[in-house]
C-alpha positions in Angstrom: 6.7 -8.8 -5.6 3.4 -9.2 -7.6 0.6 -7.2 -6.0 -2.0 -9.7 -7.1 -0.6 -12.8 -5.3 2.3 -11.6 -3.2 4.6 -13.8 -5.2 8.3 -12.8 -5.0 9.8 -12.6 -8.5 13.3 -11.5 -7.4 14.9 -10.9 -4.1 18.3 -10.1 -2.6 18.9 -9.7 1.2 15.1 -9.3 1.4 15.0 -9.8 5.2 18.0 -7.6 6.2 16.9 -5.2 8.8 17.6 -1.6 7.7 16.4 1.9 8.4 13.3 2.7 6.2 13.3 6.5 6.6 10.1 7.9 5.2 9.1 4.6 3.5 7.7 4.2 7.1 4.8 6.4 6.1 3.3 3.5 4.0 2.1 2.1 7.3 0.9 5.4 8.5 -1.0 5.9 5.3 -2.5 2.4 5.5 -3.9 3.2 9.0 -5.3 6.4 7.7 -7.0 4.6 4.9 -8.4 2.0 7.2 -9.8 4.7 9.5 -11.5 6.2 6.4 -13.0 2.8 5.6 -14.3 2.4 9.2 -15.9 5.9 9.0 -13.8 7.2 11.9 -12.9 10.1 9.6 -13.8 11.4 6.2 -11.7 13.1 3.6 -13.3 16.4 4.7 -12.5 15.9 8.4 -10.4 18.9 9.6 -7.2 17.9 11.4 -5.5 20.3 13.8 -1.7 20.7 14.1 -0.1 20.4 17.5 3.1 22.2 18.6 4.7 18.7 18.5 3.6 18.1 14.9 4.8 21.5 13.7 8.2 21.0 15.2 9.0 17.8 13.4 11.6 19.1 10.9 12.8 17.2 7.8 10.3 17.0 4.9 7.3 19.2 5.8 4.9 21.8 4.6 5.5 24.1 7.6 2.2 23.4 9.4 1.3 26.1 11.9 -0.4 25.1 15.2 -3.2 27.6 14.5 -4.3 26.0 11.3 -6.2 22.9 10.3 -6.1 20.9 7.0 -8.6 18.3 5.7 -7.7 14.6 5.6 -7.7 15.0 1.8 -5.0 17.8 2.1 -3.0 15.9 4.7 -2.9 12.7 2.5 -1.8 14.8 -0.5 1.1 16.4 1.6 2.1 13.0 3.0 2.0 11.1 -0.3 3.5 13.8 -2.5 6.1 15.5 -0.4 6.4 13.1 2.5 5.4 15.8 5.1 6.5 14.8 8.6 4.3 17.4 10.3 1.2 16.2 8.5 1.9 12.6 9.4 2.3 13.3 13.1 -0.8 15.5 13.1 -2.8 12.6 11.6 -1.3 10.1 14.1 -2.2 12.3 17.0 -5.8 12.9 15.7 -6.4 9.2 15.1 -4.8 7.7 18.2 -4.6 10.5 20.7 -0.8 10.6 20.6 2.0 9.6 18.3 3.1 6.9 20.8 -0.3 5.2 20.7 -0.4 5.5 16.9 3.0 3.8 16.7 1.6 1.0 18.9 -1.1 0.5 16.3 1.5 0.5 13.5 3.4 -2.3 15.2 0.2 -4.3 15.9 -0.8 -4.0 12.2 2.7 -5.0 11.1 2.5 -8.2 13.1 -0.9 -8.9 11.6 0.6 -8.6 8.1 3.5 -10.9 9.0 6.1 -8.1 9.0 8.4 -10.0 11.4 11.5 -8.0 10.5 9.9 -4.7 11.6 9.9 -2.5 14.6 8.4 1.0 14.3 9.6 3.7 16.8 7.8 6.6 15.1 5.3 7.3 12.4 7.4 9.4 10.0 10.7 7.6 9.6 13.2 10.1 11.1 16.2 8.1 12.2 15.8 6.5 15.6 17.6 3.6 17.2 15.7 0.4 16.7 13.4 1.8 14.0 14.0 -1.0 11.5 12.3 -3.0 8.7 13.2 -5.0 5.6 12.5 -4.8 1.9 10.3 -7.9 2.2 8.2 -6.3 5.0 7.9 -3.0 3.0 6.6 -5.0 0.1 4.0 -6.6 2.4 2.6 -3.3 3.7 2.8 -1.8 0.2 0.8 -4.7 -1.2 -1.8 -4.3 1.6 -2.2 -0.6 0.9 -2.6 -1.1 -2.9 -4.7 -4.2 -2.8 -7.3 -3.0 -0.3 -7.1 0.8 -0.8 -6.5 1.4 -4.5 -7.8 4.9 -4.2 -4.5 5.9 -2.6 -3.0 6.1 -6.1 -5.1 9.2 -6.6 -2.5 10.7 -4.3 0.6 8.7 -5.0 0.5 9.5 -8.7 0.3 13.3 -8.3 3.4 14.8 -9.9 2.7 18.5 -9.1 0.0 20.2 -7.0 -0.5 22.8 -4.4 -2.1 23.5 -1.0 -3.4 26.6 0.8 -4.9 28.2 -2.3 -1.7 27.7 -4.3 0.6 29.2 -1.7 2.3 25.8 -1.0 3.7 24.1 -4.0 4.0 20.3 -4.0 6.3 18.2 -6.3 6.5 14.5 -5.9 9.6 13.0 -4.4 9.2 9.9 -6.5 10.6 10.8 -9.9 9.4 7.5 -11.5 5.9 9.0 -11.4 6.9 11.2 -14.3 9.3 8.9 -16.1 8.2 5.3 -15.8 5.3 4.0 -17.8 2.5 2.7 -15.6 4.0 4.0 -12.3 1.4 4.2 -9.5 3.6 5.2 -6.5 4.5 4.6 -3.9 6.9 6.1 -1.4 10.4 7.4 -1.1 12.6 7.9 2.0 16.0 9.1 2.8 18.1 10.2 5.7 21.9 10.5 6.3 21.9 7.1 8.0 19.2 5.2 6.0 20.6 6.6 2.7 18.1 6.4 -0.2 15.0 4.1 -0.1 12.0 3.5 -2.3 8.9 1.3 -2.7 8.1 1.7 -6.4 4.9 0.4 -7.8 3.6 0.1 -11.4 0.9 -1.6 -13.4 1.0 -2.7 -17.1 -1.4 -5.1 -18.9 -3.1 -6.1 -15.6 0.2 -7.0 -13.9 1.0 -4.9 -10.8 4.4 -5.0 -9.3 6.1 -3.7 -6.2 9.9 -3.1 -6.3 11.6 -2.2 -3.0 15.2 -0.7 -2.9 16.9 0.1 0.4 20.2 1.8 1.2 21.0 3.0 -2.3 24.0 5.4 -2.2 22.3 8.1 -4.3 18.8 9.1 -5.4 19.9 8.3 -9.0 20.9 4.7 -8.1 17.6 4.3 -6.1 15.4 5.1 -9.1 17.6 3.2 -11.5 17.6 0.0 -9.4 13.8 0.1 -8.9 13.4 0.6 -12.7 15.6 -2.4 -13.3 13.5 -4.5 -11.0 10.2 -3.4 -12.5 11.6 -3.9 -16.1 12.6 -7.4 -15.2 9.1 -8.2 -13.8 7.3 -6.8 -16.8 9.6 -8.4 -19.4 9.5 -11.8 -17.7 6.0 -12.3 -16.4 2.4 -12.1 -17.5 -0.8 -11.9 -15.4 -3.4 -14.1 -17.0 -6.7 -12.7 -15.8 -9.6 -15.2 -15.4 -12.3 -13.1 -13.9 -12.8 -9.6 -12.4 -14.0 -8.5 -9.0 -17.8 -8.6 -8.8 -18.2 -11.0 -11.7 -21.2 -13.3 -11.3 -20.3 -17.0 -11.1 -23.5 -18.9 -10.5 -26.5 -19.2 -8.1 -26.4 -22.0 -5.6 -29.3 -23.5 -3.5 -29.5 -22.6 0.2 -31.3 -24.7 2.7 -33.5 -23.3 5.5 -33.3 -19.8 4.1 -35.9 -17.1 3.3 -34.5 -17.2 -0.2 -34.0 -20.5 -2.0 -30.6 -19.5 -3.5 -27.7 -17.1 -3.3 -25.5 -15.6 -6.0 -21.8 -16.2 -5.9 -19.5 -13.4 -7.1 -15.7 -13.0 -7.1 -14.5 -10.8 -4.3 -11.2 -9.9 -6.2 -9.7 -10.1 -9.6 -8.8 -13.7 -10.3 -5.8 -14.8 -12.3 -2.4 -16.3 -12.2 1.2 -15.0 -12.8 3.3 -17.1 -15.2 6.6 -16.6 -17.0 6.1 -15.4 -20.6 8.2 -18.3 -21.6 5.8 -20.7 -19.9 3.3 -22.4 -22.2 1.4 -24.0 -19.4 -2.3 -24.5 -19.6 -4.3 -22.7 -16.9 -7.3 -24.4 -15.4 -9.8 -22.9 -13.0 -11.2 -25.3 -10.5 -14.2 -24.4 -8.4 -15.3 -26.9 -5.7 -18.7 -25.9 -4.1 -20.3 -27.5 -1.1 -23.8 -28.5 -2.1 -25.1 -28.5 1.5 -25.2 -24.7 2.3 -27.5 -23.6 5.0 -28.8 -20.2 6.0 -28.0 -17.7 7.4 -25.7 -16.4 4.7 -24.8 -12.7 4.6 -23.4 -10.5 1.9 -19.6 -10.8 1.6 -19.5 -14.2 3.4 -16.8 -16.3 1.9 -18.3 -19.6 0.7 -15.4 -21.1 -1.3 -11.9 -20.3 -2.5 -11.1 -20.2 -6.2 -8.2 -22.5 -7.2 -6.2 -21.6 -10.3 -3.9 -24.3 -11.6 -1.4 -24.4 -14.4 0.6 -27.4 -15.6 
């Protein structure tokens, strides 16, 4: 899937419901980032660890119920080593309990159109009925990267440490070290789910999301994701037309304190085409000339249409 437009470039069994394992944490991370955006927490907010969180097992950093870590440290542990204990601690802090947090995860999944998904927990340890699909994983991966690009400050860490160097972290996503342009995003594996990965990368303004589920080995998981990304980068181009924040023009406003308002692009604008496609790209902007106040910053006045033929 292309990050820019959500266009599927290749798919196979993309709606088959499977166990996601720790790829689940993409949704947990998304809710954490949205809480940061709302100001509910900051990166410096100290998060306590409950007995429940410390008892998670699986991938963890061995949180102790007497210690606290900042949101920044929690995100680092979740993104780099897939720490179950940190994920549960964050869920409990944000929603009051893991159960309430999982409700929010499912609500957000429905908003994103993740119709193949039911979350039973926030970490991905096997549980009956905890299912999603490669398509749905690409949807939440895209939402995270599109609206919270700062997450790549964590997902691209190869090695780091916590607790004054006492806890060493090495990324579970080997593509971060070996694949040009890799930006993340999340691995997952259990004995039942086998080996899963949402792999993301950017080259020449083209950002891709490759999801692999139920690979038989870690080696196959990374190799298949690499094949998908290679296919995307070798076959498609992203033709950039304008950048987020670019000034378009001023337009008159009726009945306002100010006589005009400036239009700017709210996102990078462009189109994805096959490299073999010689189509001409045309940008078409249709503006309503009868715009009346009040108009607030970030109001959407018109959509930008990009056509190629």
